[in-house]
TISE-337697 format. One record per residue (C-alpha): residue number from 1; z, y, x. Coordinates in steps of 0.02 Angstrom, whole numbers. Example, Ala and Ser with C-alpha at 12.3 -4.5 7.8 and 13.67 -1.06 7.14 Angstrom:
<recs>
(1, (390, -225, 615))
(2, (357, -53, 684))
</recs>
This chain:
<recs>
(1, (1006, -2202, -2032))
(2, (940, -2029, -2079))
(3, (866, -1916, -1946))
(4, (890, -1729, -1972))
(5, (716, -1668, -1925))
(6, (765, -1486, -1957))
(7, (907, -1499, -1829))
(8, (791, -1581, -1705))
(9, (663, -1443, -1730))
(10, (794, -1307, -1708))
(11, (859, -1390, -1551))
(12, (685, -1395, -1478))
(13, (656, -1215, -1529))
(14, (821, -1162, -1450))
(15, (777, -1254, -1290))
(16, (610, -1165, -1278))
(17, (694, -1000, -1318))
(18, (817, -1022, -1177))
(19, (669, -1053, -1064))
(20, (607, -877, -1109))
(21, (422, -913, -1094))
(22, (423, -1098, -1132))
(23, (323, -1205, -1014))
(24, (265, -1051, -918))
(25, (447, -1023, -874))
(26, (460, -1203, -817))
(27, (315, -1173, -699))
(28, (399, -1014, -638))
(29, (562, -1104, -608))
(30, (466, -1228, -502))
(31, (447, -1090, -374))
(32, (634, -1093, -352))
(33, (665, -1279, -330))
(34, (730, -1346, -167))
(35, (801, -1179, -112))
(36, (971, -1154, -34))
(37, (1107, -1094, -153))
(38, (1108, -905, -166))
(39, (1289, -896, -112))
(40, (1233, -935, 66))
(41, (1082, -822, 75))
(42, (1017, -650, 107))
(43, (851, -673, 22))
(44, (783, -497, 9))
(45, (708, -376, 135))
(46, (837, -243, 91))
(47, (889, -158, 254))
(48, (1056, -223, 320))
(49, (1170, -148, 449))
(50, (1175, -234, 620))
(51, (1331, -328, 672))
(52, (1363, -197, 807))
(53, (1278, -42, 874))
(54, (1095, -78, 904))
(55, (987, -11, 1046))
(56, (824, -51, 956))
(57, (768, -44, 774))
(58, (610, -146, 789))
(59, (511, -260, 905))
(60, (328, -264, 955))
(61, (286, -429, 1040))
(62, (121, -433, 1136))
(63, (79, -617, 1153))
(64, (-35, -671, 1296))
(65, (-87, -844, 1237))
(66, (-122, -970, 1374))
(67, (-6, -911, 1513))
(68, (-62, -770, 1629))
(69, (-32, -801, 1814))
(70, (122, -710, 1877))
(71, (72, -730, 2060))
(72, (-94, -644, 2026))
(73, (-24, -500, 1924))
(74, (160, -448, 1928))
(75, (255, -562, 2049))
(76, (207, -507, 2224))
(77, (227, -646, 2354))
(78, (170, -597, 2531))
(79, (216, -772, 2591))
(80, (87, -846, 2473))
(81, (-45, -736, 2553))
(82, (7, -791, 2728))
(83, (5, -975, 2684))
(84, (-158, -978, 2586))
(85, (-241, -1149, 2601))
(86, (-86, -1234, 2671))
(87, (-47, -1404, 2595))
(88, (131, -1426, 2531))
(89, (223, -1569, 2446))
(90, (245, -1528, 2261))
(91, (334, -1620, 2122))
(92, (256, -1517, 1985))
(93, (300, -1527, 1802))
(94, (134, -1615, 1770))
(95, (142, -1723, 1926))
(96, (17, -1865, 1917))
(97, (-99, -1778, 1795))
(98, (-226, -1745, 1932))
(99, (-199, -1901, 2037))
(100, (-47, -1973, 2125))
(101, (-56, -1869, 2283))
(102, (96, -1757, 2309))
(103, (3, -1632, 2418))
(104, (-57, -1470, 2339))
(105, (-153, -1330, 2424))
(106, (-81, -1154, 2407))
(107, (-196, -1023, 2332))
(108, (-164, -841, 2374))
(109, (-177, -706, 2240))
(110, (-357, -667, 2200))
(111, (-316, -482, 2169))
(112, (-235, -360, 2288))
(113, (-62, -289, 2252))
(114, (1, -113, 2280))
(115, (157, -15, 2236))
(116, (166, 104, 2089))
(117, (285, 231, 2016))
(118, (451, 297, 2076))
(119, (523, 121, 2064))
(120, (392, 57, 2187))
(121, (351, -101, 2088))
(122, (205, -206, 2146))
(123, (64, -235, 2022))
(124, (-105, -313, 2060))
(125, (-273, -234, 2027))
(126, (-286, -342, 1871))
(127, (-184, -213, 1775))
(128, (-221, -38, 1842))
(129, (-178, 47, 1675))
(130, (-15, -45, 1644))
(131, (30, -10, 1825))
(132, (39, 175, 1782))
(133, (187, 135, 1668))
(134, (294, 31, 1786))
(135, (433, 160, 1776))
(136, (450, 113, 1591))
(137, (449, -75, 1620))
(138, (592, -197, 1642))
(139, (514, -348, 1729))
(140, (598, -518, 1720))
(141, (528, -623, 1863))
(142, (638, -776, 1838))
(143, (586, -843, 1668))
(144, (600, -1028, 1627))
(145, (551, -1118, 1468))
(146, (531, -1289, 1387))
(147, (371, -1386, 1366))
(148, (225, -1412, 1485))
(149, (77, -1407, 1367))
(150, (25, -1254, 1266))
(151, (76, -1323, 1097))
(152, (259, -1363, 1134))
(153, (286, -1210, 1245))
(154, (207, -1093, 1118))
(155, (317, -1164, 981))
(156, (469, -1145, 1093))
(157, (425, -964, 1130))
(158, (412, -926, 944))
(159, (547, -1036, 869))
(160, (665, -1099, 1005))
(161, (610, -1280, 977))
(162, (466, -1381, 1048))
(163, (433, -1505, 908))
(164, (532, -1462, 751))
(165, (497, -1345, 606))
(166, (612, -1199, 641))
(167, (607, -1016, 588))
(168, (512, -900, 704))
(169, (590, -755, 799))
(170, (521, -628, 675))
(171, (590, -725, 528))
(172, (764, -733, 605))
(173, (761, -546, 641))
(174, (707, -497, 465))
(175, (834, -621, 394))
(176, (970, -533, 492))
(177, (917, -352, 469))
(178, (791, -340, 328))
(179, (673, -192, 343))
(180, (686, -6, 314))
(181, (517, 5, 227))
(182, (518, -84, 60))
(183, (332, -54, 36))
(184, (277, -167, 180))
(185, (323, -339, 245))
(186, (467, -346, 369))
(187, (370, -462, 488))
(188, (185, -445, 527))
(189, (77, -546, 649))
(190, (-94, -477, 695))
(191, (-236, -596, 737))
(192, (-135, -758, 754))
(193, (-216, -920, 809))
(194, (-218, -1073, 696))
(195, (-193, -1187, 847))
(196, (-48, -1219, 969))
(197, (80, -1216, 830))
(198, (-26, -1116, 710))
(199, (71, -1055, 555))
(200, (233, -1128, 624))
(201, (232, -985, 750))
(202, (264, -861, 609))
(203, (346, -977, 484))
(204, (509, -948, 392))
(205, (537, -1138, 393))
(206, (699, -1166, 295))
(207, (741, -980, 279))
(208, (695, -900, 113))
(209, (508, -871, 94))
(210, (521, -682, 97))
(211, (553, -692, 286))
(212, (388, -778, 327))
(213, (269, -676, 435))
(214, (125, -589, 348))
(215, (-40, -614, 438))
(216, (-168, -477, 466))
(217, (-332, -557, 514))
(218, (-342, -710, 625))
(219, (-398, -759, 798))
(220, (-587, -754, 811))
(221, (-606, -627, 670))
(222, (-658, -450, 717))
(223, (-513, -328, 713))
(224, (-622, -215, 604))
(225, (-620, -350, 471))
(226, (-435, -391, 485))
(227, (-345, -370, 319))
(228, (-195, -436, 226))
(229, (-270, -567, 110))
(230, (-287, -523, -74))
(231, (-213, -349, -52))
(232, (-355, -265, -147))
(233, (-417, -314, -321))
(234, (-591, -242, -348))
(235, (-616, -325, -517))
(236, (-493, -220, -616))
(237, (-446, -38, -617))
(238, (-281, 21, -544))
(239, (-220, 65, -719))
(240, (-256, -108, -788))
(241, (-176, -192, -637))
(242, (-20, -89, -661))
(243, (-10, -135, -846))
(244, (-28, -320, -801))
(245, (106, -307, -669))
(246, (228, -215, -783))
(247, (198, -341, -923))
(248, (231, -490, -809))
(249, (387, -411, -737))
(250, (451, -374, -913))
(251, (434, -558, -957))
(252, (514, -610, -795))
(253, (661, -493, -816))
(254, (688, -558, -991))
(255, (696, -730, -912))
(256, (821, -662, -786))
(257, (936, -602, -926))
(258, (936, -774, -1005))
(259, (979, -863, -843))
(260, (1139, -768, -808))
(261, (1062, -659, -672))
(262, (1007, -803, -563))
(263, (995, -732, -386))
(264, (854, -851, -341))
(265, (749, -789, -485))
(266, (789, -609, -443))
(267, (733, -635, -263))
(268, (568, -706, -324))
(269, (542, -557, -438))
(270, (573, -442, -291))
(271, (440, -532, -191))
(272, (316, -493, -331))
(273, (372, -312, -327))
(274, (344, -306, -139))
(275, (169, -375, -162))
(276, (132, -238, -289))
(277, (199, -101, -176))
(278, (98, -170, -32))
(279, (-61, -150, -135))
(280, (-21, 35, -146))
(281, (32, 66, 35))
(282, (-35, -67, 156))
(283, (-220, -20, 147))
(284, (-180, 157, 206))
(285, (-74, 94, 352))
(286, (-216, -18, 410))
(287, (-348, 118, 404))
(288, (-361, 192, 579))
(289, (-513, 301, 540))
(290, (-407, 459, 526))
(291, (-338, 442, 703))
(292, (-390, 577, 826))
(293, (-532, 535, 947))
(294, (-411, 559, 1091))
(295, (-297, 425, 1017))
(296, (-442, 304, 995))
(297, (-489, 334, 1177))
(298, (-310, 306, 1232))
(299, (-318, 129, 1160))
(300, (-495, 97, 1222))
(301, (-566, 83, 1046))
(302, (-718, 182, 1100))
(303, (-763, 50, 1231))
(304, (-837, -120, 1193))
(305, (-727, -226, 1307))
(306, (-564, -151, 1244))
(307, (-605, -110, 1062))
(308, (-542, -273, 986))
(309, (-370, -276, 1066))
(310, (-359, -87, 1058))
(311, (-371, -94, 869))
(312, (-232, -222, 863))
(313, (-119, -116, 973))
(314, (-154, 42, 872))
(315, (-116, -50, 710))
(316, (47, -110, 787))
(317, (96, 70, 824))
(318, (56, 121, 644))
(319, (162, -22, 578))
(320, (305, 25, 695))
(321, (291, 204, 636))
(322, (306, 138, 459))
(323, (468, 46, 507))
(324, (405, -133, 500))
(325, (543, -231, 585))
(326, (446, -360, 689))
(327, (264, -343, 739))
(328, (168, -469, 843))
(329, (0, -436, 925))
(330, (-94, -592, 979))
(331, (-220, -600, 1119))
(332, (-277, -769, 1059))
(333, (-428, -872, 1011))
(334, (-470, -1038, 930))
(335, (-541, -1130, 1080))
(336, (-469, -1288, 1156))
(337, (-412, -1189, 1308))
(338, (-323, -1025, 1263))
(339, (-384, -865, 1341))
(340, (-272, -855, 1495))
(341, (-285, -1042, 1530))
(342, (-390, -1047, 1688))
(343, (-371, -1221, 1762))
(344, (-532, -1211, 1860))
(345, (-589, -1029, 1853))
(346, (-452, -904, 1894))
(347, (-579, -761, 1914))
(348, (-593, -765, 1723))
(349, (-421, -683, 1721))
(350, (-513, -520, 1761))
(351, (-608, -523, 1596))
(352, (-449, -548, 1496))
(353, (-353, -417, 1594))
(354, (-489, -289, 1559))
(355, (-478, -326, 1373))
(356, (-289, -296, 1361))
(357, (-241, -180, 1504))
(358, (-294, -11, 1434))
(359, (-241, -49, 1253))
(360, (-66, -102, 1307))
(361, (-49, 51, 1419))
(362, (-109, 158, 1274))
(363, (21, 81, 1159))
(364, (161, 121, 1282))
(365, (102, 299, 1305))
(366, (79, 326, 1118))
(367, (250, 256, 1073))
(368, (330, 368, 1203))
(369, (242, 528, 1149))
(370, (291, 497, 968))
(371, (473, 464, 1011))
(372, (460, 283, 955))
(373, (484, 194, 1122))
(374, (668, 236, 1128))
(375, (709, 126, 979))
(376, (562, 5, 987))
(377, (578, -147, 1101))
(378, (408, -196, 1173))
(379, (395, -374, 1241))
(380, (243, -434, 1340))
(381, (212, -611, 1402))
(382, (143, -786, 1378))
(383, (217, -957, 1342))
(384, (230, -994, 1530))
(385, (154, -944, 1696))
(386, (43, -1031, 1823))
(387, (66, -1126, 1985))
(388, (47, -1052, 2160))
(389, (-57, -1202, 2212))
(390, (-240, -1227, 2172))
(391, (-306, -1341, 2038))
(392, (-483, -1384, 2090))
(393, (-559, -1246, 2195))
(394, (-495, -1088, 2112))
(395, (-391, -1135, 1959))
(396, (-203, -1145, 1926))
(397, (-100, -1265, 1821))
(398, (37, -1227, 1694))
(399, (205, -1172, 1763))
(400, (358, -1163, 1648))
(401, (479, -1161, 1796))
(402, (456, -981, 1853))
(403, (354, -840, 1776))
(404, (361, -657, 1727))
(405, (377, -561, 1564))
(406, (417, -378, 1540))
(407, (511, -276, 1413))
(408, (503, -89, 1381))
(409, (599, 37, 1275))
(410, (731, -20, 1152))
(411, (881, -7, 1269))
(412, (820, -100, 1424))
(413, (827, -27, 1600))
(414, (662, 61, 1643))
(415, (580, 36, 1813))
(416, (690, -116, 1841))
(417, (658, -292, 1906))
(418, (773, -438, 1871))
(419, (777, -611, 1948))
(420, (654, -689, 2067))
(421, (553, -844, 2102))
(422, (548, -932, 2271))
(423, (445, -864, 2414))
(424, (281, -932, 2343))
(425, (315, -894, 2159))
(426, (340, -1072, 2096))
(427, (522, -1092, 2040))
(428, (643, -966, 1970))
(429, (785, -962, 2098))
(430, (886, -804, 2069))
(431, (961, -745, 1903))
(432, (865, -873, 1801))
(433, (823, -822, 1623))
(434, (787, -963, 1502))
(435, (685, -927, 1345))
(436, (846, -952, 1244))
(437, (924, -814, 1350))
(438, (779, -697, 1314))
(439, (793, -731, 1127))
(440, (981, -699, 1135))
(441, (952, -536, 1227))
(442, (821, -474, 1103))
(443, (939, -508, 958))
(444, (1079, -419, 1053))
(445, (972, -264, 1078))
(446, (943, -264, 890))
(447, (1130, -268, 860))
(448, (1150, -454, 820))
(449, (1254, -591, 899))
(450, (1140, -742, 920))
(451, (1289, -859, 896))
(452, (1331, -781, 727))
(453, (1155, -762, 658))
(454, (1154, -932, 574))
(455, (1087, -1019, 420))
(456, (1156, -1176, 342))
(457, (1026, -1309, 310))
(458, (1034, -1499, 296))
(459, (1221, -1498, 323))
(460, (1230, -1394, 481))
(461, (1216, -1215, 542))
(462, (1055, -1173, 632))
(463, (1017, -1025, 744))
(464, (869, -963, 846))
(465, (950, -1011, 1012))
(466, (1009, -1183, 952))
(467, (1168, -1220, 1052))
(468, (1118, -1120, 1206))
(469, (1073, -944, 1261))
(470, (1162, -805, 1354))
(471, (1133, -618, 1337))
(472, (1062, -545, 1498))
(473, (1175, -392, 1504))
(474, (1110, -339, 1676))
(475, (943, -281, 1604))
(476, (1023, -173, 1468))
(477, (1029, 13, 1505))
</recs>
């Protein structure tokens, strides 16, 4: 039998030719394996119209890691003051953790409350600066969530699941709406922690990679040093970098022509283009040095105890101004116990409140004066609250059964309070709002139906709110 070596050689040559760049193209195609067929996907950050008229264009989420105490800050309970020290039978969510006794001693708020604003909302002396903005805030006092420990509850807050790899809120939002600024990521998280869910809290999971959150800095790193990794190349000139980029994109687009305009390949090329545009635009957005001294003072950047979080909040405003779709600010650290987690030392809440109070108030004031608050939804809160009874002498345990978050701007009612806990601030009892409900409401304010924002994966349609969630229409202006 005669083998036609010339035919075999031509076949091999043709195969390599079809692969555009030979084995380099095989490596490139490896980036695309395992992805969902393009017919199901929106895999670019191109801005997309909402499903219906939106009240907000973007979200700033201010995450208070560890669970601030609602009964010491925003949920005023005179009965808890009256009954301080009284022992009551509790069947807490972590019953048995601290012995088998069912008796727990009530602990009154450690900070005094007073009324503020035209709405007359009560706020404790923990947050004197935020208290000046109560007429902007929509407080939800009847929050409930899943999970008892920080890890599961933090995952649930961010992804709607306690133990599975699911896309985060920011990923779902950018998947549904894209972003109006093609020079920056659609989803940014500032100073995230690597613990209590870590990268899963800003993960795209099974959504296309372009919807993963982009990190700026990390918990424990000074905000002055916070950068988007690898955004600046100091080894080569701008001209040489541009030539390299254009050359690579020329090769890649030649590959695209030979693969019948494969949408997956095109999406990957666009991600490279976004990275290049970010090199030209992101460093300027992150440079706050040109801000007026009065603005720096507004955020507390000129004061040691507020400088770190103030820089994060100011950066969030700059990103919002640049039309980034979803921005998360993290008051977080890398310790075993997150910052607001005072099981045996509630007075430490004062230190954390001082660090965030003025910067958050500055952010609200700055957004309003720039006309951004109207179409920016600001969300403040932790993964759960804390118990009205004492743990040890002056600590409080985790409480997912009744806690407070607040929203501002973006179409919610200002100076409004919704729902309530019982007379001592333990359980949500009136107009309960589950975390799935809050997620559904945030999507609704952005012009999306949480039941229709779905993605097919592993044979079923997934959504942020799983098979639950109701829009809280009563808080919408």
